[in-house]
N, C-alpha and C positions, 0 to 999 in steps of 0.2 A: 757684345761678345768680342769682336775684333775691331781694331781701328785700321784705317788705310795705312798708317805709318808702320804697322806690324807685318804687312804682307810683302812677299816677294813679287816683283813685277816683271812680266815678260816685256822686254824693251824692243826687241827686234828679232826677225827671222831672216836668215840668209840661206839661199840655196847655192851650193857649191857646184861649179861645172864638173862634169864627169872626170874621174881620175883613172887614167889607163894603168893597167897592171899587166904583167906577163901572162896572167890567167884570163885575160879578156875573152879569148876564143872559147873558153869553157864556161865562164860565169858572167861575162860582161864587165863593163867598167864599174868602178865604185862610185856611188852617189851619196852625198851627205847633205844634211841640213843642220845649221847651227842656230840654236836659240840662245839669245843673250838675255840674261836676267839680272835684275838689280835687287840685292838684299836690302832689308830695312836700314841697315847701317851704312848704306850707300855704295858698297862695293859691287862690282859686276862679276859675273861668272858665266861660263857656257854650259849648255847641255847639247850634246852632239848626237844626232840620229843618223843611221844608215837608211837609205831608201831601198827597199827590197820588193821584188815581185814574188808573190806566192800564189799557188793554185789552191782554191777553196771549193768545197762542195756545199752549195746552199742547203740549209737545214730542211727546206721545204721539198727537196728533190725526191725523197723516198715516196711521197704521196702525190707527186706532180704528174701532170700529163706530158706528152712528148714535146709540147711547144715551149716548155720552160728549159732553161739551160741546166746541164748536169754538172758543169764545172765552170769556174770563172777565174781569171787571173786578176789579182788586185794588187795595188801598191800600198805598202805599209811602211811606217817609220818605226824602226827598231832602235831603241836606245843603245848607243855604242858604248861598250865597256872596255875598249882597248886601253884606256887609262882613266884615272879619276878626274874627269873634266871639271867637276864642280869644285875641286880644290884650287883651280886656277883663278884666284881672286885678282881683279884688275881695277884700275882707277877710272876706266871709261869703256864705252861700247866698242870704240875703235881698237883699244888695246886688247880687249877680250878676243875679238876676231883675229887680230894679228897673232896673238898667242896660240890660238887654235891652228892657224896657218903654219906657224913655226913647228908645232908638234906634228902636224901632217907631214911637213917637209922632212923632219927627222925620221918619222915612222917609215915613209916611203923610200927615202934615201937609204936608210939602214937596211930595209928589206932588200933593195936592189944590191947593195954592197955585200950583204950576207949571202945572197944567192950566187954570187960570182966566185 
């Protein structure tokens, strides 16, 4: 059906240190994860995810006894759509991560300059 040469490969996962923003006191710092993938033709590209905390209600709660939790806070990775990350085709894993850093720098510098 498929051969190994036809598949996109997840090459690396990088967790980015927290990025502080002016809204940290309301929402907390921004947290990102970068997935570096390699297409069958050999080019690399990123997928960027935001790490978010969400409150969930377990499905079992309606019929549960009082010893079970009624709510939980869980961390989820949400695909970031602030730009078309997958269009960033690069020649190496390192170039891919550096390109994401350049875009982050532009996004957060632009945000700061636009707010002033």
